[in-house]
C-alpha positions in Angstrom: -7.0 36.6 0.4 -8.6 35.7 3.9 -7.2 32.0 5.3 -10.3 29.9 6.2 -9.6 29.1 9.3 -11.3 26.2 12.0 -14.1 27.2 14.8 -12.8 26.4 17.8 -14.0 22.7 19.1 -14.4 22.1 15.3 -13.2 18.4 14.6 -9.9 18.9 12.9 -10.5 17.6 8.9 -6.8 17.0 8.6 -5.8 12.8 8.0 -5.0 11.2 11.5 -1.7 9.6 11.1 -2.5 5.0 11.6 -1.6 4.5 15.0 1.6 1.3 15.8 -1.1 -1.3 15.9 -2.7 0.1 13.0 0.1 -0.2 11.4 1.6 -3.4 12.2 -2.3 -4.7 11.2 -1.6 -3.5 7.6 1.7 -5.0 7.7 0.5 -8.7 8.7 -2.6 -8.5 6.4 0.1 -7.6 3.5 2.2 -10.4 4.9 -0.4 -12.7 5.0 -1.0 -11.6 0.6 2.4 -12.4 0.4 2.7 -15.9 1.9 -0.4 -17.2 0.1 0.7 -15.9 -3.3 3.7 -17.9 -2.8 1.8 -20.4 -1.7 -0.3 -21.0 -4.4 2.6 -20.3 -7.1 4.1 -23.6 -5.3 1.4 -25.8 -5.6 0.7 -24.5 -9.1 4.5 -24.8 -10.0 3.9 -29.1 -9.3 3.8 -30.9 -12.8 1.7 -33.8 -12.7 3.1 -35.1 -16.3 -0.3 -33.2 -17.3 0.0 -31.6 -21.0 -1.0 -28.2 -21.1 -3.5 -27.5 -23.4 -2.8 -24.0 -23.6 0.3 -23.8 -22.7 2.4 -20.8 -20.9 -0.2 -18.2 -22.7 -2.7 -18.2 -19.8 0.4 -18.0 -17.5 0.2 -14.5 -17.0 -3.6 -14.7 -15.9 -3.5 -17.1 -14.1 -0.4 -15.2 -11.5 -3.5 -12.3 -11.4 -6.4 -14.1 -10.4 -3.9 -15.8 -7.6 -2.9 -11.9 -6.2 -6.1 -10.5 -6.6 -7.3 -13.8 -4.4 -4.2 -13.7 -2.7 -5.3 -10.2 -1.3 -9.1 -10.6 -0.7 -7.7 -13.7 1.4 -6.0 -11.3 3.8 -7.9 -8.3 3.6 -10.8 -10.6 4.5 -9.6 -12.6 7.7 -10.3 -15.9 5.4 -7.1 -17.9 6.5 -7.0 -15.9 9.5 -3.0 -15.7 9.6 -2.7 -11.8 9.8 -4.7 -11.8 12.9 -2.3 -14.4 14.6 0.5 -12.5 13.5 -1.2 -9.0 14.5 -1.8 -11.2 18.3 1.1 -12.2 18.2 2.8 -9.2 17.6 0.8 -7.0 19.8 2.9 -7.9 22.6 6.2 -5.4 21.0 3.7 -2.4 19.7 3.7 0.3 23.3 -0.2 0.6 24.2 -0.9 4.3 23.6 -2.6 6.4 26.2 -6.2 8.5 25.5 -4.5 11.7 25.6 -2.5 10.6 23.4 -5.2 9.4 21.2 -7.2 12.1 21.4 -4.1 14.6 20.0 
């Protein structure tokens, strides 16, 4: 069987490795999602003396809803926490040169 080769000058179909800045942005979004989940969990833990009609039965679904909300909030940048973290830590990430970015 003859191996297929890429013609000279054709773009490579191999997946591009994420840059340090892209990794930083992803980590900042993940941190924001964790932070929002913790914040919602703490807010729900407050007992105002009311009896819960459904008891603990719906606790799993509330947790799942909070997790999904946290993911959406971090992906859309609704709170802006990830953007602030990324901006603050961007100075610690080495800048890529244009020649290094093309390879």
